[in-house]
N, C-alpha and C positions, 0 to 999 in steps of 0.2 A: 849722202851720208855725212858730209861735213856739216851741213845744216843741222842734222840730228844731234851730233856730238856737241854743238855749241849751245843747244838748249839745255835747260835743267830737266832731265828726264827721270831723275831719281833723287832721293834724299834719305838721310839716315835719321831714324827716330830712336831717341834714347828713353829708356824706362829704368827707374830705380826705386828702391824702397827707403830712401833717405828720410822720409817723413814718418816711418814706422819706428817708434821709440822702443817697442817691445822686442824687436829682433836685433840681436847684437851683431849680426853679420850683414854687411852691406852687399846687396845684389844689384848689379848693373847689367842691362841687356841692350844691345844695339841691334836694330833691324833695318834692313834695306827695304825701302818702299819705292817701288817702280811706278812712276807717274804715267809714263808712256812706253809701251813695249817697243822692242827693236823692230824696224821694218823688215818685212820678209825679203825684199829685193834691195 
């Protein structure tokens, strides 16, 4: 389990519409991307 926690098993992915000049409202979304699922045991 210690070995599992020391690896990068997840990352946060950011999405926004900052490049859209027609939308006056900035929308930002963060998503958790799991690279490796938790071990069953």
